[in-house]
ROVOPA-746315 format. One record per residue (C-alpha): residue in three letters; z, x, y; residue number from 1. Coordinates in steps of 0.5 Angstrom, whole numbers, plus 500, padded with zeros to 3 digits. Each point is the difference from the previous one (the first is absolute). Layout:
SITE  resn    Z    X    Y  resi
SITE   ala    Z    X    Y   NUM
...
// end
This chain:
SITE  resn    Z    X    Y  resi
SITE   met  591  433  751     1
SITE   gly  499  507  503     2
SITE   ile  493  503  503     3
SITE   asp  500  505  494     4
SITE   asn  499  494  495     5
SITE   lys  495  496  503     6
SITE   arg  492  500  498     7
SITE   ser  495  496  503     8
SITE   ile  493  500  496     9
SITE   ile  494  496  501    10
SITE   leu  496  498  494    11
SITE   leu  492  502  500    12
SITE   gly  494  499  496    13
SITE   his  494  496  498    14
SITE   ala  500  493  500    15
SITE   gln  503  498  493    16
SITE   ser  502  507  498    17
SITE   gly  507  497  499    18
SITE   lys  504  501  506    19
SITE   thr  503  493  500    20
SITE   thr  502  501  492    21
SITE   leu  503  507  502    22
SITE   ser  504  497  505    23
SITE   glu  503  494  496    24
SITE   ser  501  505  495    25
SITE   met  505  505  504    26
SITE   leu  503  494  503    27
SITE   tyr  502  498  493    28
SITE   phe  502  507  497    29
SITE   cys  504  500  506    30
SITE   lys  503  494  498    31
SITE   ala  498  497  507    32
SITE   thr  497  494  497    33
SITE   asn  503  497  493    34
SITE   arg  493  498  498    35
SITE   lys  493  504  500    36
SITE   gly  495  495  503    37
SITE   thr  493  501  499    38
SITE   ile  493  499  504    39
SITE   ala  497  495  495    40
SITE   glu  506  495  501    41
SITE   gly  501  501  507    42
SITE   thr  507  502  500    43
SITE   thr  500  508  503    44
SITE   val  505  501  505    45
SITE   ser  494  503  505    46
SITE   asp  494  495  499    47
SITE   tyr  504  494  502    48
SITE   ser  495  496  505    49
SITE   phe  496  494  498    50
SITE   asp  493  505  501    51
SITE   glu  503  505  496    52
SITE   ile  502  496  494    53
SITE   glu  494  497  499    54
SITE   arg  496  506  501    55
SITE   lys  504  504  496    56
SITE   ser  500  506  504    57
SITE   ser  503  503  507    58
SITE   ile  498  497  506    59
SITE   asn  506  503  505    60
SITE   ser  505  506  499    61
SITE   ser  506  498  498    62
SITE   leu  508  503  501    63
SITE   leu  504  501  494    64
SITE   phe  506  504  498    65
SITE   cys  504  503  494    66
SITE   asp  506  504  499    67
SITE   tyr  499  506  495    68
SITE   lys  505  505  498    69
SITE   gly  504  499  506    70
SITE   thr  493  501  505    71
SITE   arg  498  493  504    72
SITE   ile  492  500  499    73
SITE   gln  496  496  504    74
SITE   ile  493  498  498    75
SITE   val  494  498  504    76
SITE   asp  495  497  495    77
SITE   thr  493  499  503    78
SITE   pro  493  497  498    79
SITE   gly  495  504  497    80
SITE   tyr  494  496  504    81
SITE   ala  496  503  505    82
SITE   asp  500  494  504    83
SITE   phe  508  500  501    84
SITE   phe  500  508  502    85
SITE   gly  504  498  506    86
SITE   glu  506  499  496    87
SITE   val  500  507  497    88
SITE   ile  499  503  507    89
SITE   ala  506  497  502    90
SITE   gly  504  501  494    91
SITE   val  499  508  500    92
SITE   arg  503  500  507    93
SITE   ala  507  496  497    94
SITE   val  501  506  494    95
SITE   asp  502  507  498    96
SITE   ala  495  500  494    97
SITE   ala  495  498  496    98
SITE   ile  498  498  492    99
SITE   val  493  499  499   100
SITE   val  499  496  494   101
SITE   val  494  502  496   102
SITE   asp  497  495  494   103
SITE   ala  499  505  494   104
SITE   ser  494  496  497   105
SITE   ser  497  500  508   106
SITE   gly  501  507  502   107
SITE   val  500  501  508   108
SITE   glu  497  494  503   109
SITE   val  497  499  507   110
SITE   gly  507  496  503   111
SITE   thr  504  507  497   112
SITE   glu  495  504  504   113
SITE   arg  502  496  506   114
SITE   ala  507  500  499   115
SITE   trp  500  507  499   116
SITE   gln  496  502  507   117
SITE   ile  506  496  503   118
SITE   leu  505  504  497   119
SITE   glu  496  506  502   120
SITE   glu  500  499  507   121
SITE   ala  508  497  500   122
SITE   gln  502  507  497   123
SITE   leu  504  495  495   124
SITE   pro  503  503  493   125
SITE   cys  497  497  494   126
SITE   ile  502  499  493   127
SITE   ile  493  498  495   128
SITE   phe  502  495  495   129
SITE   val  494  499  495   130
SITE   asn  501  493  497   131
SITE   lys  498  496  494   132
SITE   leu  500  505  495   133
SITE   asp  501  495  495   134
SITE   lys  494  497  500   135
SITE   glu  494  503  495   136
SITE   asn  496  506  501   137
SITE   thr  504  503  506   138
SITE   asp  499  507  501   139
SITE   leu  506  503  504   140
SITE   asn  496  507  501   141
SITE   lys  494  496  502   142
SITE   val  504  497  505   143
SITE   leu  503  506  502   144
SITE   ser  494  504  502   145
SITE   glu  497  494  503   146
SITE   ile  507  500  505   147
SITE   lys  499  507  501   148
SITE   glu  493  500  502   149
SITE   arg  500  494  505   150
SITE   leu  507  500  502   151
SITE   ser  503  507  500   152
SITE   lys  500  506  496   153
SITE   arg  507  501  501   154
SITE   ala  502  493  495   155
SITE   val  503  502  495   156
SITE   val  504  497  493   157
SITE   ile  508  501  500   158
SITE   glu  502  499  494   159
SITE   ser  502  507  499   160
SITE   leu  503  504  506   161
SITE   asp  498  506  496   162
SITE   ala  493  499  498   163
SITE   pro  496  505  503   164
SITE   asp  495  497  505   165
SITE   leu  506  497  503   166
SITE   val  504  505  501   167
SITE   glu  494  503  503   168
SITE   val  499  495  505   169
SITE   ile  507  500  501   170
SITE   ala  501  507  502   171
SITE   glu  493  500  505   172
SITE   ser  504  495  504   173
SITE   asp  505  504  502   174
SITE   asp  500  508  503   175
SITE   lys  506  502  496   176
SITE   leu  499  497  493   177
SITE   leu  493  503  500   178
SITE   glu  502  506  502   179
SITE   lys  505  500  493   180
SITE   tyr  495  497  496   181
SITE   leu  494  505  502   182
SITE   glu  506  506  498   183
SITE   gly  500  496  493   184
SITE   thr  507  498  502   185
SITE   gln  501  493  496   186
SITE   leu  502  495  504   187
SITE   ser  507  496  499   188
SITE   pro  500  492  498   189
SITE   glu  504  499  507   190
SITE   glu  495  505  504   191
SITE   leu  494  495  497   192
SITE   lys  503  494  501   193
SITE   met  502  502  507   194
SITE   gly  493  503  501   195
SITE   leu  497  494  497   196
SITE   his  504  495  505   197
SITE   gln  498  505  506   198
SITE   gly  493  500  498   199
SITE   val  499  493  499   200
SITE   asp  504  498  507   201
SITE   lys  494  505  503   202
SITE   cys  494  497  497   203
SITE   lys  499  506  496   204
SITE   val  501  497  493   205
SITE   phe  499  493  498   206
SITE   pro  504  499  493   207
SITE   val  495  496  495   208
SITE   leu  505  495  495   209
SITE   ala  497  496  495   210
SITE   gly  502  493  497   211
SITE   ser  499  493  499   212
SITE   ala  504  495  505   213
SITE   leu  498  494  496   214
SITE   asn  504  503  495   215
SITE   asp  505  504  504   216
SITE   lys  498  506  497   217
SITE   asp  503  506  504   218
SITE   val  501  495  506   219
SITE   ala  507  504  499   220
SITE   gly  497  507  501   221
SITE   leu  496  497  506   222
SITE   leu  507  498  503   223
SITE   asp  503  507  499   224
SITE   ala  494  503  503   225
SITE   ile  501  496  506   226
SITE   ile  507  502  501   227
SITE   gln  499  507  498   228
SITE   tyr  493  502  503   229
SITE   leu  499  495  506   230
SITE   pro  503  501  507   231
SITE   ser  507  497  503   232
SITE   pro  499  497  507   233
SITE   ala  503  507  503   234
SITE   glu  495  504  496   235
SITE   arg  494  496  501   236
SITE   thr  494  504  505   237
SITE   pro  503  499  507   238
SITE   val  498  494  504   239
SITE   glu  498  501  508   240
SITE   ala  500  495  505   241
SITE   gly  498  499  507   242
SITE   asp  506  500  505   243
SITE   pro  498  494  506   244
SITE   leu  503  505  505   245
SITE   lys  495  506  499   246
SITE   pro  494  496  497   247
SITE   glu  496  507  499   248
SITE   thr  506  503  495   249
SITE   lys  502  498  493   250
SITE   lys  507  501  497   251
SITE   glu  502  500  493   252
SITE   val  505  495  497   253
SITE   val  506  502  497   254
SITE   leu  500  497  494   255
SITE   lys  508  499  499   256
SITE   glu  504  494  500   257
SITE   asp  504  503  506   258
SITE   ala  494  501  504   259
SITE   pro  498  495  506   260
SITE   phe  497  494  497   261
SITE   ser  492  499  499   262
SITE   ala  496  496  496   263
SITE   phe  492  498  499   264
SITE   val  498  493  499   265
SITE   phe  494  500  494   266
SITE   lys  499  493  498   267
SITE   ser  502  493  502   268
SITE   ile  500  493  495   269
SITE   ser  499  494  501   270
SITE   asp  506  496  496   271
SITE   pro  500  493  499   272
SITE   tyr  507  499  500   273
SITE   val  503  505  504   274
SITE   gly  494  501  505   275
SITE   gln  497  507  502   276
SITE   leu  503  506  496   277
SITE   thr  499  507  504   278
SITE   leu  500  505  495   279
SITE   leu  502  507  503   280
SITE   arg  502  507  497   281
SITE   val  507  504  503   282
SITE   phe  498  507  502   283
SITE   ser  507  502  503   284
SITE   gly  506  498  501   285
SITE   lys  503  493  499   286
SITE   leu  499  492  501   287
SITE   leu  505  495  499   288
SITE   ser  499  492  499   289
SITE   asn  501  496  506   290
SITE   thr  499  505  505   291
SITE   ser  494  502  504   292
SITE   phe  495  506  501   293
SITE   tyr  496  502  505   294
SITE   asn  492  499  500   295
SITE   val  497  506  502   296
SITE   asn  493  497  501   297
SITE   lys  502  493  503   298
SITE   lys  505  505  504   299
SITE   ser  505  494  498   300
SITE   lys  507  499  497   301
SITE   glu  499  495  494   302
SITE   arg  506  496  496   303
SITE   ile  500  500  493   304
SITE   gly  503  496  495   305
SITE   gln  501  502  492   306
SITE   ile  497  506  497   307
SITE   tyr  497  499  493   308
SITE   leu  498  504  494   309
SITE   leu  494  497  497   310
SITE   gln  499  499  492   311
SITE   gly  493  497  501   312
SITE   lys  501  493  503   313
SITE   glu  508  500  499   314
SITE   gln  503  503  506   315
SITE   arg  507  503  499   316
SITE   gly  505  501  507   317
SITE   val  503  507  501   318
SITE   asp  505  501  505   319
SITE   ser  495  506  503   320
SITE   ala  494  505  499   321
SITE   ser  500  507  501   322
SITE   cys  496  506  500   323
SITE   gly  494  499  494   324
SITE   asp  501  493  499   325
SITE   ile  495  495  500   326
SITE   val  502  493  502   327
SITE   ala  498  493  503   328
SITE   ile  503  496  506   329
SITE   ala  498  493  501   330
SITE   lys  498  496  507   331
SITE   leu  499  505  504   332
SITE   lys  497  498  507   333
SITE   glu  496  506  503   334
SITE   thr  500  505  494   335
SITE   val  493  501  497   336
SITE   thr  497  505  495   337
SITE   ser  499  507  503   338
SITE   asp  506  499  504   339
SITE   ser  505  506  500   340
SITE   leu  508  498  501   341
SITE   ser  505  505  502   342
SITE   asp  506  501  505   343
SITE   glu  499  499  507   344
SITE   lys  503  507  502   345
SITE   asn  496  504  495   346
SITE   gln  493  496  499   347
SITE   phe  495  502  494   348
SITE   leu  493  497  501   349
SITE   phe  496  501  493   350
SITE   asp  493  500  500   351
SITE   pro  497  493  498   352
SITE   leu  496  499  494   353
SITE   ile  493  500  500   354
SITE   phe  497  495  495   355
SITE   pro  492  500  498   356
SITE   glu  496  496  505   357
SITE   pro  497  493  496   358
SITE   ala  494  501  496   359
SITE   ile  497  493  500   360
SITE   ser  500  494  504   361
SITE   ala  500  492  499   362
SITE   ser  499  494  505   363
SITE   val  506  495  498   364
SITE   lys  499  492  501   365
SITE   pro  506  495  499   366
SITE   lys  498  495  496   367
SITE   ser  504  495  503   368
SITE   arg  502  498  507   369
SITE   gln  507  501  497   370
SITE   asp  499  507  497   371
SITE   glu  497  502  508   372
SITE   asp  507  498  503   373
SITE   lys  503  505  495   374
SITE   ile  496  505  499   375
SITE   ser  502  505  506   376
SITE   gly  507  500  498   377
SITE   ala  498  502  492   378
SITE   leu  495  505  502   379
SITE   his  506  503  505   380
SITE   lys  505  501  494   381
SITE   leu  495  503  495   382
SITE   val  498  505  506   383
SITE   ala  507  501  501   384
SITE   glu  502  502  494   385
SITE   asp  493  504  498   386
SITE   pro  497  505  505   387
SITE   thr  494  501  496   388
SITE   phe  498  492  501   389
SITE   lys  497  499  507   390
SITE   val  498  493  503   391
SITE   ser  496  500  507   392
SITE   his  496  495  504   393
SITE   asp  493  501  501   394
SITE   gln  499  498  507   395
SITE   gln  492  499  500   396
SITE   thr  499  497  493   397
SITE   lys  507  496  501   398
SITE   glu  502  502  493   399
SITE   leu  507  501  497   400
SITE   ile  499  507  496   401
SITE   ile  504  503  495   402
SITE   ser  500  507  497   403
SITE   gly  502  504  495   404
SITE   leu  499  506  494   405
SITE   gly  496  496  496   406
SITE   asp  498  494  497   407
SITE   leu  507  499  495   408
SITE   his  504  501  506   409
SITE   leu  496  495  504   410
SITE   gly  501  495  494   411
SITE   val  507  502  500   412
SITE   met  502  498  507   413
SITE   val  496  493  499   414
SITE   glu  504  498  494   415
SITE   arg  506  502  503   416
SITE   met  498  495  507   417
SITE   lys  500  495  495   418
SITE   lys  505  501  495   419
SITE   arg  505  502  505   420
SITE   phe  499  497  507   421
SITE   asn  495  494  497   422
SITE   val  494  502  505   423
SITE   glu  493  499  496   424
SITE   val  494  504  503   425
SITE   glu  493  501  498   426
SITE   leu  497  507  501   427
SITE   gly  493  502  502   428
SITE   thr  497  506  502   429
SITE   pro  501  502  508   430
SITE   lys  494  499  505   431
SITE   val  498  506  503   432
SITE   ser  501  500  508   433
SITE   tyr  493  502  501   434
SITE   lys  498  501  508   435
SITE   glu  493  499  504   436
SITE   thr  497  505  505   437
SITE   ile  493  501  503   438
SITE   thr  496  506  500   439
SITE   lys  496  499  506   440
SITE   ser  500  497  507   441
SITE   ala  497  493  502   442
SITE   lys  501  495  506   443
SITE   val  500  492  499   444
SITE   gln  501  494  503   445
SITE   gly  505  495  498   446
SITE   lys  499  493  503   447
SITE   phe  504  494  498   448
SITE   lys  497  493  503   449
SITE   arg  502  493  498   450
SITE   gln  498  494  504   451
SITE   ser  503  493  497   452
SITE   gly  503  494  504   453
SITE   gly  504  502  506   454
SITE   arg  502  508  501   455
SITE   gly  496  505  497   456
SITE   gln  502  507  497   457
SITE   tyr  496  506  503   458
SITE   gly  502  508  499   459
SITE   asp  495  505  501   460
SITE   val  501  508  498   461
SITE   trp  496  506  499   462
SITE   ile  503  506  496   463
SITE   glu  498  507  499   464
SITE   ile  503  503  493   465
SITE   glu  500  507  498   466
SITE   pro  504  504  494   467
SITE   val  506  504  502   468
SITE   asp  504  506  497   469
SITE   lys  504  498  493   470
SITE   gly  507  497  501   471
SITE   lys  498  497  507   472
SITE   gly  501  493  498   473
SITE   val  496  495  505   474
SITE   glu  500  502  507   475
SITE   phe  498  495  506   476
SITE   val  497  502  506   477
SITE   asp  498  495  506   478
SITE   lys  494  502  504   479
SITE   ile  499  493  503   480
SITE   phe  499  500  508   481
SITE   gly  497  496  506   482
SITE   gly  503  493  496   483
SITE   ala  496  499  495   484
SITE   ile  506  498  496   485
SITE   pro  507  498  504   486
SITE   arg  505  504  499   487
SITE   asn  504  495  496   488
SITE   phe  495  499  494   489
SITE   ile  500  508  499   490
SITE   pro  506  500  495   491
SITE   ser  498  493  497   492
SITE   ala  493  504  498   493
SITE   glu  505  506  498   494
SITE   lys  504  496  495   495
SITE   gly  494  497  497   496
SITE   ile  497  507  499   497
SITE   arg  506  503  497   498
SITE   gln  501  493  495   499
SITE   ala  493  501  497   500
SITE   cys  501  508  499   501
SITE   leu  507  498  496   502
SITE   glu  495  495  496   503
SITE   gly  494  504  499   504
SITE   ala  493  499  501   505
SITE   val  496  501  493   506
SITE   ala  506  500  495   507
SITE   gly  506  497  503   508
SITE   tyr  504  507  501   509
SITE   pro  503  502  506   510
SITE   ile  495  505  505   511
SITE   gln  502  506  502   512
SITE   asp  498  506  504   513
SITE   val  496  497  505   514
SITE   arg  500  500  508   515
SITE   val  498  492  503   516
SITE   thr  498  501  507   517
SITE   leu  499  493  504   518
SITE   val  494  501  505   519
SITE   asp  497  494  502   520
SITE   gly  501  492  498   521
SITE   ser  499  493  504   522
SITE   tyr  505  494  502   523
SITE   his  499  493  502   524
SITE   glu  504  497  505   525
SITE   val  503  494  496   526
SITE   asp  499  501  493   527
SITE   ser  502  507  499   528
SITE   ser  507  501  497   529
SITE   asp  505  506  496   530
SITE   met  498  496  493   531
SITE   ala  492  501  502   532
SITE   phe  501  507  502   533
SITE   gln  504  501  493   534
SITE   ile  494  497  496   535
SITE   ala  495  504  504   536
SITE   gly  504  507  500   537
SITE   ala  500  499  492   538
SITE   met  493  498  499   539
SITE   ala  498  506  504   540
SITE   leu  504  505  496   541
SITE   arg  497  497  493   542
SITE   lys  493  501  502   543
SITE   ala  501  507  503   544
SITE   val  503  502  494   545
SITE   ile  494  498  496   546
SITE   ala  495  503  505   547
SITE   ala  505  507  500   548
SITE   gly  498  502  493   549
SITE   pro  507  497  496   550
SITE   val  503  504  494   551
SITE   leu  506  498  496   552
SITE   leu  505  505  499   553
SITE   glu  506  501  495   554
SITE   pro  506  504  499   555
SITE   val  499  507  497   556
SITE   met  507  502  496   557
SITE   asp  502  507  499   558
SITE   val  502  501  493   559
SITE   asp  504  505  497   560
SITE   ile  499  501  493   561
SITE   ala  505  504  495   562
SITE   ile  496  502  493   563
SITE   pro  500  504  494   564
SITE   glu  495  505  501   565
SITE   glu  496  497  494   566
SITE   tyr  499  494  503   567
SITE   leu  496  503  507   568
SITE   gly  494  498  497   569
SITE   ala  501  493  498   570
SITE   ile  504  499  507   571
SITE   ser  494  503  504   572
SITE   gly  495  496  497   573
SITE   asp  504  493  501   574
SITE   ile  501  502  507   575
SITE   asn  493  501  501   576
SITE   ser  499  493  497   577
SITE   arg  505  497  505   578
SITE   arg  496  503  506   579
SITE   gly  505  505  501   580
SITE   arg  499  507  503   581
SITE   ile  504  506  497   582
SITE   met  504  503  506   583
SITE   gly  503  506  497   584
SITE   met  504  502  494   585
SITE   asp  507  504  499   586
SITE   ile  504  502  495   587
SITE   lys  508  497  500   588
SITE   gly  504  503  493   589
SITE   lys  496  498  494   590
SITE   ser  496  495  503   591
SITE   gln  493  500  504   592
SITE   met  500  496  507   593
SITE   val  494  496  502   594
SITE   lys  499  498  507   595
SITE   ala  495  495  501   596
SITE   lys  498  494  505   597
SITE   val  498  494  496   598
SITE   pro  499  492  504   599
SITE   leu  506  496  498   600
SITE   ser  495  495  498   601
SITE   glu  499  505  493   602
SITE   met  507  501  500   603
SITE   phe  504  493  498   604
SITE   thr  499  502  492   605
SITE   tyr  501  507  500   606
SITE   ala  508  501  498   607
SITE   asn  497  497  494   608
SITE   asp  494  504  499   609
SITE   leu  503  506  501   610
SITE   arg  506  499  495   611
SITE   ser  494  498  494   612
SITE   leu  496  506  503   613
SITE   thr  506  506  500   614
SITE   gly  504  496  494   615
SITE   gly  505  499  505   616
SITE   arg  501  507  503   617
SITE   gly  497  499  506   618
SITE   met  503  498  507   619
SITE   tyr  497  498  506   620
SITE   thr  502  498  508   621
SITE   met  496  497  505   622
SITE   arg  501  499  507   623
SITE   phe  495  497  506   624
SITE   ser  495  505  503   625
SITE   his  495  497  504   626
SITE   tyr  495  495  500   627
SITE   glu  492  501  498   628
SITE   ala  494  497  500   629
SITE   val  498  495  493   630
SITE   pro  494  502  497   631
SITE   his  495  495  502   632
SITE   lys  499  498  493   633
SITE   ile  508  498  499   634
SITE   ala  499  497  508   635
SITE   ser  495  495  499   636
SITE   thr  504  497  493   637
SITE   ile  506  499  505   638
SITE   ile  496  497  506   639
SITE   ala  496  496  495   640
SITE   gln  507  497  497   641
SITE   tyr  503  499  507   642
SITE   gln  494  496  502   643
SITE   ala  499  496  494   644
SITE   ser  508  498  500   645
SITE   lys  499  498  508   646
SITE   lys  494  496  498   647
SITE   gln  504  496  495   648
SITE   glu  506  499  505   649
SITE   glu  495  498  505   650
SITE   glu  497  494  495   651
SITE   gln  507  499  498   652
SITE   gln  502  498  507   653
// end
């Protein structure tokens, strides 16, 4: 199929706006399917995974295609929930245009606004489809004014090409047409059609159609508009890529079938039957089945087998893929999401996908020994297919931590571990990695003496402890002279001191930013040993910390929050209630950007709290900033809990 007869679109919109039902209607209308599936029955082509069928909503983006009037239309159907927004970000990179679906009964919702922001950043042409007009009490004019107010003033209904407001918008998108229009010359139907196509392509006009996907109302009109007004792969916004041989330069990709091959990997799927499926968009040139390509990121050639077109979960083998095609390849060994593929002699390096940082974390514990053996393999596969899902191991708390974009996201992942990999886990709130340090200097003795039948144990050290600059860790200084402690026992004393620093003195957390100087001590010719000096060093360190004004330190995070202006007061008050400090504010597009520093211990529920405070319209990112002293009242509680648990352990022994 020629490049002019290809269209690739992504379906975007708030959850439950009817994207999947619309895709089902398009496939059925074009005879790509012989039966129209429904979400209620779990029979749609797009929502085919067990969790989507159970939840009756999209969780993954899926690929579909249909042929209409000699044009191949490839569709990426995406989820509308914020927890799966990574699917939208990836899908946008694979297509040339978008259909934004708006529920006529609900109007422009949060998910619609977020999707629109992505389209603006990507400069992607778009048609708006107002869905569910068959519902009672729907008002197209009311929805249209909301679209103009919250999305774009250049959104216009295209029922008739000679409607005055449409003619005006078309004329404004082209200088020659505008000149004619201002002179009072009537624009011809051909000029209006061509002007509208160019205006849509340049993101200067956003056509609005209205209908009902459930009843197939105006689905034909939408398909016609896709062909007439949305760009083919050759007409899309130019694509730039880096040149690995000239790192500072960018070069334009020639969007033709007879140009050098280039493609971008935007998603990976773990298929239970085929294994790993790698999804890629071909930007230029051609790729044949059972050949090879050059992976620019990995700097290596990779053999490929069959190329597939995807129709939901169904894989249809094709001989080749060329400019504009979105295809899948099975069982690639090295290629992963965000990799750039090309000819070795003519390399293109596309910008990697940038996904939102995880907003919520939980600790995971396998329910049984059997689950423990399988957990890492299951998590590895889930991370490979969802870059917004992260797994880490906290060295200090010894916890396995999973992180994602929200409660729903983590819940889905836990469900997948159980259903797909037969691994059951328990979720918990992660422990905070506190630290201990001191505020003043102290000098103490640590003496370990034990005499029982036979050889005794004897170790005696004097140490001085003092605070040092942040980030210095633990410094050990040896100032022993005159043989007060034999040289062979000094490493033992240091080992005991460093071990005690790892175990903590007041609340069981690692001690940092201290200098420990070994200044004196004594030994016994017979009873002194490495172990005795290790114990003496540890005893001295714990005593010294308690004498040197100990404080608990907590991790403080840099938090960037994007919100509509009307929520500024509520967010400021909430940050203060979390012991946070607002460091500055800025404007980014239509959002207010609030920069704050907030203790990590106060942020575990923030993803859900921000969502309820802003009606789902707020977003945030968080990263580690520094350690800071815990307020005395909170520190006292943490220390008391530690001492109580330690006492309980001792009693049980």
